[in-house]
C-alpha positions as a Markdown table, in Angstrom:
| # | Residue | x | y | z |
|---|---|---|---|---|
| 1 | Unk | 0.0 | -0.1 | -0.1 |
| 2 | Unk | 1.4 | 3.3 | -0.9 |
| 3 | Unk | 0.5 | 6.5 | 1.2 |
| 4 | Unk | 0.4 | 9.6 | -0.4 |
| 5 | Unk | 0.0 | 12.9 | 1.6 |
| 6 | Unk | -2.1 | 15.4 | -0.1 |
| 7 | Unk | 0.2 | 18.4 | 0.5 |
| 8 | Unk | 3.4 | 16.5 | -0.6 |
| 9 | Unk | 4.9 | 18.2 | -3.4 |
| 10 | Unk | 8.5 | 17.6 | -5.1 |
| 11 | Unk | 11.5 | 19.8 | -3.9 |
| 12 | Unk | 11.3 | 23.3 | -5.9 |
| 13 | Unk | 14.7 | 24.6 | -6.9 |
| 14 | Unk | 15.5 | 26.5 | -3.3 |
| 15 | Unk | 14.7 | 23.4 | -1.3 |
| 16 | Unk | 17.0 | 21.3 | -3.5 |
| 17 | Unk | 19.7 | 24.2 | -3.1 |
| 18 | Unk | 18.9 | 23.7 | 0.7 |
| 19 | Unk | 19.5 | 20.2 | 0.3 |
| 20 | Unk | 22.7 | 20.7 | -1.7 |
| 21 | Unk | 24.1 | 23.3 | 1.0 |
| 22 | Unk | 23.3 | 20.3 | 3.7 |
| 23 | Unk | 25.2 | 17.9 | 1.7 |
| 24 | Unk | 28.2 | 20.4 | 1.2 |
| 25 | Unk | 28.4 | 21.3 | 4.9 |
| 26 | Unk | 28.2 | 17.6 | 5.8 |
| 27 | Unk | 31.1 | 16.6 | 3.4 |
| 28 | Unk | 33.3 | 19.4 | 4.4 |
| 29 | Unk | 33.1 | 18.3 | 8.0 |
| 30 | Unk | 33.8 | 14.8 | 7.2 |
| 31 | Unk | 36.9 | 15.6 | 5.0 |
| 32 | Unk | 38.2 | 18.2 | 7.6 |
| 33 | Unk | 37.7 | 16.6 | 11.2 |
| 34 | Unk | 34.9 | 14.4 | 11.1 |
| 35 | Unk | 31.2 | 14.7 | 11.8 |
| 36 | Unk | 29.7 | 14.7 | 15.1 |
| 37 | Unk | 26.1 | 14.5 | 16.3 |
| 38 | Unk | 26.1 | 18.3 | 17.2 |
| 39 | Unk | 27.4 | 19.3 | 13.8 |
| 40 | Unk | 24.5 | 17.6 | 12.0 |
| 41 | Unk | 21.9 | 18.5 | 14.7 |
| 42 | Unk | 23.3 | 22.4 | 14.0 |
| 43 | Unk | 23.1 | 21.7 | 10.1 |
| 44 | Unk | 19.4 | 20.4 | 10.8 |
| 45 | Unk | 18.2 | 23.5 | 13.0 |
| 46 | Unk | 19.7 | 25.7 | 10.5 |
| 47 | Unk | 17.7 | 24.5 | 7.6 |
| 48 | Unk | 14.3 | 24.1 | 10.1 |
| 49 | Unk | 14.8 | 28.0 | 10.1 |
| 50 | Unk | 14.7 | 28.7 | 6.4 |
| 51 | Unk | 11.4 | 29.8 | 5.0 |
| 52 | Unk | 11.6 | 27.2 | 1.9 |
| 53 | Unk | 11.7 | 24.3 | 4.5 |
| 54 | Unk | 9.2 | 21.6 | 3.7 |
| 55 | Unk | 8.4 | 18.1 | 5.1 |
| 56 | Unk | 9.6 | 16.7 | 1.9 |
| 57 | Unk | 12.9 | 18.3 | 2.3 |
| 58 | Unk | 13.3 | 17.3 | 6.1 |
| 59 | Unk | 12.4 | 13.8 | 4.7 |
| 60 | Unk | 15.4 | 13.8 | 2.6 |
| 61 | Unk | 17.4 | 15.1 | 5.1 |
| 62 | Unk | 16.3 | 12.7 | 7.7 |
| 63 | Unk | 17.2 | 10.0 | 5.3 |
| 64 | Unk | 20.6 | 11.4 | 4.4 |
| 65 | Unk | 21.3 | 11.7 | 8.5 |
| 66 | Unk | 20.0 | 8.0 | 9.0 |
| 67 | Unk | 22.5 | 6.6 | 6.5 |
| 68 | Unk | 25.4 | 9.0 | 7.9 |
| 69 | Unk | 24.7 | 8.6 | 11.6 |
| 70 | Unk | 23.2 | 5.4 | 12.0 |
| 71 | Unk | 21.7 | 4.7 | 15.5 |
| 72 | Unk | 22.0 | 8.4 | 16.4 |
| 73 | Unk | 18.9 | 10.4 | 17.2 |
| 74 | Unk | 18.1 | 13.9 | 15.9 |
| 75 | Unk | 15.1 | 16.2 | 16.3 |
| 76 | Unk | 13.5 | 17.3 | 13.0 |
| 77 | Unk | 10.5 | 18.7 | 14.8 |
| 78 | Unk | 9.9 | 22.1 | 14.6 |
| 79 | Unk | 10.3 | 24.1 | 18.1 |
């Protein structure tokens, strides 16, 4: 069974740019000194404040974080 959310939309260009920015920051940290859970949470918190953030974008980031930081817990909720 496929569940579809009525408000789910593909990422727009601004959201794709935010996702690429997240990936770039993560790769920079990995190559310089290593990626910590605090680094990732900081990046996620920064993106959550952006006006172009969406549920779809956070799902993409959640998937990336899940692959990179297996077993770590992060907050994707809006404060």
